[in-house]
C-alpha positions in Angstrom: 62.1 -28.3 24.0 59.7 -27.3 26.7 56.5 -28.5 24.9 55.4 -30.0 21.6 52.5 -30.9 19.4 52.1 -34.4 18.0 50.6 -34.1 14.5 48.8 -37.1 13.1 47.6 -37.6 9.6 45.6 -40.8 9.5 44.7 -42.3 6.2 42.7 -45.4 5.4 45.8 -47.7 5.4 48.5 -45.4 6.6 49.4 -43.0 9.4 51.9 -40.1 9.1 53.0 -38.3 12.2 55.4 -35.6 13.4 56.4 -34.4 16.8 56.7 -30.6 16.3 58.2 -27.8 18.4 55.8 -25.1 17.2 57.9 -22.3 18.8 61.0 -23.3 16.9 59.1 -24.2 13.8 60.8 -27.6 13.5 60.0 -31.3 13.5 61.7 -33.1 16.3 60.7 -36.6 15.0 58.8 -37.9 12.0 57.3 -41.2 11.0 55.2 -43.1 8.5 53.3 -46.3 9.1 52.1 -48.0 5.9 49.8 -50.9 5.1 47.7 -50.8 8.2 45.5 -53.8 8.2 48.1 -55.9 6.3 50.2 -58.6 7.9 53.2 -57.1 6.2 53.0 -53.5 7.5 56.1 -51.2 7.6 57.0 -48.2 9.7 59.9 -45.8 9.5 60.7 -43.3 12.3 63.3 -40.6 12.1 64.8 -38.8 15.2 68.0 -36.8 15.4 69.0 -38.0 11.9 68.6 -41.7 12.8 66.1 -44.0 11.4 64.3 -46.7 13.3 62.1 -49.2 11.5 59.4 -51.8 12.2 58.1 -54.6 10.0 55.2 -56.8 10.9 51.4 -56.9 11.4 49.7 -53.6 12.2 46.0 -54.7 12.2 44.4 -51.3 12.9 45.0 -47.7 13.9 45.1 -48.4 17.6 48.0 -50.8 16.9 49.6 -48.2 14.7 49.7 -45.8 17.6 51.3 -48.5 19.7 53.9 -49.0 17.0 54.5 -45.2 16.9 55.0 -45.1 20.7 57.4 -48.1 20.5 59.5 -46.4 17.8 59.7 -43.2 19.9 60.9 -45.3 22.8 63.5 -47.2 20.7 64.8 -44.0 19.2 65.5 -42.4 22.5 62.7 -39.8 22.3 60.1 -41.2 24.7 56.8 -39.4 24.4 56.1 -39.7 28.2 59.1 -37.5 28.8 57.7 -34.7 26.6 55.0 -32.3 27.6 52.4 -32.7 24.8 50.2 -29.6 24.7 48.0 -31.0 22.0 47.6 -33.7 19.3 46.8 -32.0 16.0 44.9 -33.9 13.4 44.5 -33.2 9.7 40.8 -33.6 8.8 39.9 -33.2 5.2 36.3 -32.1 5.3 34.8 -29.6 7.8 31.8 -28.7 5.7 30.1 -25.4 6.6 30.4 -26.2 10.3 34.0 -25.5 10.8 36.1 -22.8 9.2 38.8 -22.8 12.0 40.6 -25.4 14.1 38.5 -26.9 16.9 39.2 -28.9 20.1 37.5 -32.3 19.4 34.7 -33.5 21.7 32.1 -36.2 21.1 29.9 -33.8 19.1 32.8 -32.7 16.9 33.9 -36.3 16.3 30.3 -37.2 15.4 30.2 -34.3 13.0 33.4 -35.3 11.3 32.0 -38.8 10.7 28.7 -37.3 9.4 30.7 -35.4 6.7 32.3 -38.6 5.4 29.9 -38.6 2.5 31.8 -35.6 1.2 35.3 -37.1 1.8 34.8 -40.9 1.8 38.5 -41.7 1.4 39.6 -39.4 4.3 37.1 -38.4 7.0 36.4 -41.9 8.3 40.2 -42.5 8.7 40.6 -39.0 10.2 37.9 -39.7 12.8 39.4 -43.0 13.7 42.8 -41.5 14.2 41.3 -38.9 16.5 39.4 -41.5 18.5 42.5 -43.7 18.9 44.8 -40.8 19.8 42.4 -39.6 22.5 42.5 -43.1 24.0 46.3 -43.2 23.8 46.9 -39.8 25.2 44.1 -39.2 27.8 43.8 -35.6 29.0 45.7 -34.2 26.0 43.5 -31.9 23.8 42.8 -33.4 20.4 42.6 -30.5 17.8 41.1 -30.9 14.3 42.5 -28.7 11.6 40.3 -28.8 8.5 41.6 -28.9 4.9 38.5 -27.0 3.8 38.9 -24.1 6.2 41.0 -21.9 3.9 38.2 -22.1 1.3 35.3 -21.5 3.6 34.8 -17.9 2.5 35.2 -18.4 -1.3 33.3 -15.8 -3.2 29.8 -17.0 -3.9 30.4 -17.0 -7.7 33.2 -19.5 -7.1 31.6 -21.7 -4.4 28.2 -22.1 -6.1 27.2 -24.9 -8.5 24.6 -24.0 -11.1 22.1 -26.6 -10.1 18.6 -26.1 -8.6 19.2 -23.9 -5.6 16.8 -25.6 -3.2 18.4 -29.0 -3.9 21.9 -27.6 -3.4 20.8 -26.0 -0.1 19.1 -29.1 1.2 22.0 -31.4 0.6 24.9 -29.0 1.3 26.1 -28.9 -2.3 28.8 -26.3 -2.9 32.5 -26.0 -3.5 34.4 -26.8 -0.3 37.9 -27.4 -1.7 40.7 -29.4 0.0 44.4 -29.1 0.7 43.6 -25.7 2.2 46.2 -26.1 5.0 48.9 -26.5 2.4 47.6 -23.7 0.1 47.5 -21.3 3.0 50.9 -22.3 4.3 52.6 -22.1 0.9 51.1 -18.8 -0.1 52.3 -17.3 3.2 55.7 -18.7 2.7 55.9 -17.2 -0.8 55.4 -13.7 0.7 58.0 -14.3 3.4 60.6 -15.7 0.9 60.1 -12.8 -1.5 60.0 -10.2 1.2 56.6 -9.0 -0.1 53.4 -8.0 1.6 51.0 -11.0 1.4 48.1 -8.6 0.9 49.5 -7.3 -2.4 50.2 -10.6 -4.1 48.2 -12.4 -6.7 49.1 -16.1 -6.5 48.5 -19.3 -8.2 49.4 -22.3 -6.0 49.7 -25.8 -7.5 49.7 -28.6 -4.9 50.7 -31.6 -7.0 51.0 -34.9 -5.2 49.1 -38.1 -5.3 46.1 -35.8 -4.7 46.4 -32.5 -6.6 44.7 -29.2 -6.5 45.1 -25.6 -7.6 44.1 -22.3 -6.0 43.9 -18.7 -6.8 44.9 -16.6 -3.8 44.4 -12.8 -3.8 45.9 -10.8 -1.0 46.2 -13.9 1.2 42.5 -14.9 0.6 41.5 -17.9 -1.6 39.1 -16.8 -4.3 39.1 -20.0 -6.4 40.2 -23.7 -6.0 40.0 -26.7 -8.2 38.6 -29.3 -5.7 34.9 -29.1 -5.2 32.1 -30.7 -3.2 34.6 -33.6 -2.7 38.4 -33.9 -3.3 37.6 -35.6 -6.6 37.0 -32.6 -8.8 39.7 -30.6 -10.6 43.2 -31.7 -11.6 44.1 -35.3 -12.8 45.6 -37.1 -9.8 47.4 -40.3 -8.9 44.2 -42.5 -8.8 41.4 -39.8 -9.1 39.9 -38.6 -12.4 39.5 -35.0 -11.6 37.1 -33.1 -13.8 34.8 -35.4 -15.8 31.5 -34.7 -17.6 28.6 -35.7 -15.2 27.0 -37.2 -18.3 29.7 -39.9 -18.3 28.4 -41.1 -14.9 24.8 -41.1 -16.1 25.9 -43.0 -19.3 27.7 -45.7 -17.2 24.7 -46.0 -14.9 22.2 -46.4 -17.8 24.3 -48.4 -20.3 26.7 -50.4 -18.1 24.4 -50.7 -15.0 27.1 -49.3 -12.8 26.0 -48.4 -9.3 27.1 -45.5 -7.0 29.6 -47.6 -5.1 31.2 -48.8 -8.3 31.3 -45.3 -9.7 33.0 -44.0 -6.5 35.6 -46.8 -6.7 36.2 -46.1 -10.4 36.7 -42.4 -10.1 38.6 -42.3 -6.8 40.7 -45.5 -7.0 41.0 -46.7 -10.6 41.3 -43.5 -12.6 43.7 -40.6 -13.0 47.3 -41.5 -13.9 46.8 -45.1 -12.6 43.8 -45.6 -14.9 45.6 -44.3 -17.9 49.1 -45.8 -17.5 48.8 -48.5 -14.9 51.1 -46.7 -12.4 50.5 -43.8 -10.0 54.0 -43.1 -8.8 55.5 -40.3 -11.0 59.0 -41.8 -10.8 57.6 -44.9 -12.5 55.5 -42.8 -14.9 58.4 -40.6 -16.1 60.7 -43.6 -16.4 58.1 -45.3 -18.7 57.8 -42.0 -20.7 61.6 -42.0 -21.2 61.3 -45.6 -22.4 58.8 -44.5 -25.0 55.7 -46.1 -23.4 52.7 -44.6 -25.3 50.2 -45.0 -22.4 52.5 -43.3 -19.9 53.2 -40.5 -22.4 49.5 -39.9 -22.9 48.9 -40.0 -19.1 51.6 -37.3 -18.6 50.3 -35.2 -21.4 46.7 -35.3 -20.0 48.0 -34.6 -16.5 50.0 -31.5 -17.5 47.4 -30.3 -20.0 44.8 -30.1 -17.2 47.1 -28.1 -14.9 47.8 -25.7 -17.8 44.1 -25.1 -18.2 43.8 -24.1 -14.6 46.9 -21.9 -14.7 45.3 -20.0 -17.6 41.9 -19.8 -15.9 43.3 -18.6 -12.6 45.5 -16.1 -14.4 42.2 -14.6 -15.7 40.3 -14.9 -12.4 43.1 -13.0 -10.6 43.4 -10.4 -13.4 47.0 -11.4 -13.9 49.4 -13.3 -11.5 52.4 -12.2 -9.6 53.6 -15.6 -8.5 53.0 -19.2 -9.6 54.2 -21.8 -7.0 54.7 -25.5 -7.2 54.5 -27.6 -4.1 53.9 -31.2 -2.7 55.6 -34.4 -3.9 55.3 -34.0 -7.7 55.4 -30.2 -7.7 58.5 -30.0 -5.6 60.4 -32.9 -7.2 59.5 -33.1 -10.9 61.2 -30.6 -13.1 59.7 -32.4 -16.1 56.2 -31.7 -14.9 57.0 -28.1 -14.1 58.5 -27.5 -17.5 55.7 -29.2 -19.4 53.0 -27.3 -17.5 54.4 -23.9 -18.2 56.0 -24.4 -21.7 54.8 -21.9 -24.3 53.2 -19.4 -21.8 55.8 -16.7 -22.4 53.1 -14.3 -23.8 51.4 -14.4 -20.3 54.7 -13.4 -18.8 55.4 -17.0 -17.5 58.9 -18.3 -18.1 61.2 -20.9 -16.5 65.0 -20.8 -16.2 66.0 -24.3 -17.3 69.0 -24.5 -15.0 67.1 -23.3 -11.9 64.2 -25.6 -12.7 66.5 -28.6 -13.0 68.5 -27.9 -9.8 67.5 -30.1 -6.8 67.0 -28.4 -3.5 64.9 -29.0 -0.3 64.5 -25.2 0.1 62.1 -22.7 -1.3 63.4 -21.1 -4.4 62.7 -19.1 -7.5 62.9 -21.0 -10.8 62.0 -18.2 -13.2 64.6 -16.0 -14.9 65.7 -12.8 -13.2 63.4 -10.0 -14.2 60.5 -12.3 -15.3 57.1 -10.6 -15.2 55.7 -13.5 -13.2 57.8 -15.2 -10.5 57.7 -19.0 -10.6 58.7 -20.7 -7.4 59.1 -24.1 -5.8 58.1 -24.0 -2.1 58.1 -27.2 0.0 54.8 -27.5 1.8 54.7 -28.2 5.6 51.1 -29.0 6.6 52.3 -30.6 9.8 54.0 -27.4 11.0 50.9 -25.4 10.0 48.7 -27.9 12.0 51.0 -27.8 15.0 51.0 -24.0 15.1 47.2 -23.9 14.7 46.7 -26.4 17.5 49.2 -24.7 19.9 47.6 -21.3 19.3 44.1 -22.7 20.0 44.9 -24.6 23.2 47.3 -21.9 24.6 
């Protein structure tokens, strides 16, 4: 490996990273540091098939980068022996300022922080990760790759909210979307796996993880997406509500005296599957469903019902679909969710092969019957590879 890109995805209390060889399209090393700010933090680092772990206090993101470098050293893949051409960062919100990757300078970093009101759970942590990585790797270009970029040119009918135009313009209110790096990568992989021309495909992509979103992709271009001004709109998620009547918020403000910060906490951290069932991990949720838990059963029904609504809507927006693809943690690993979401849609040309759907595999695959009118697929997402390639292309 002559050169590599270090990809960092900094969350509020976690940091995922990969060392990627963009030319080979492969991760050389991967890691996850959890519970940053907790005295009982944990890190797992994988290199050459071997796992190296760390347990102890990681007080902040600067300390997390130190732990990461230590784990690289202990695993035999010292970063100072590798030519880093860039550090690529996932940044959730780029607003209307950035529709493509950008090398981060002080002005860009300031802009990312200013956009935190649109992604309060993500942009502050993303900015902190960039700042700390720049200090840890002086002279190495820091590249921001924005989740909103793929949706920057949504048709006006899809990106515009029907509120007073002058207010929307003044405060930057429009649909920005999120998970765009994943949606773009997966829709491209679909074309490659099927041996089809991307420009001829009508695709529905379902990114189902702790955060969840749907997109309609026509000829490689996103024409609709479920997340909106913030990553809160759309599908039901692990802890986020997704779509909710704005009148609910007004009602809580008037009747319960709930303020903006409390509403933000409610909708982002205490709603979704967690709010309905008390758990957000789908392994726990489906286990409880199997045990007959009524709250868990309702949560799963609500979750899948919302996705079905978007599948139907995007089928109409596209004028029919060629491919429906499941990706991300839940989408890739839960045959139960996939089956529930698509059950009874045969009249739309949507079918699942039960054996194919139940089969476990880490690879991209078709799970619809041979000859089905609409191809249904599972395609593992790889946002880190997409970020690494974008960063390498920009700096080289």
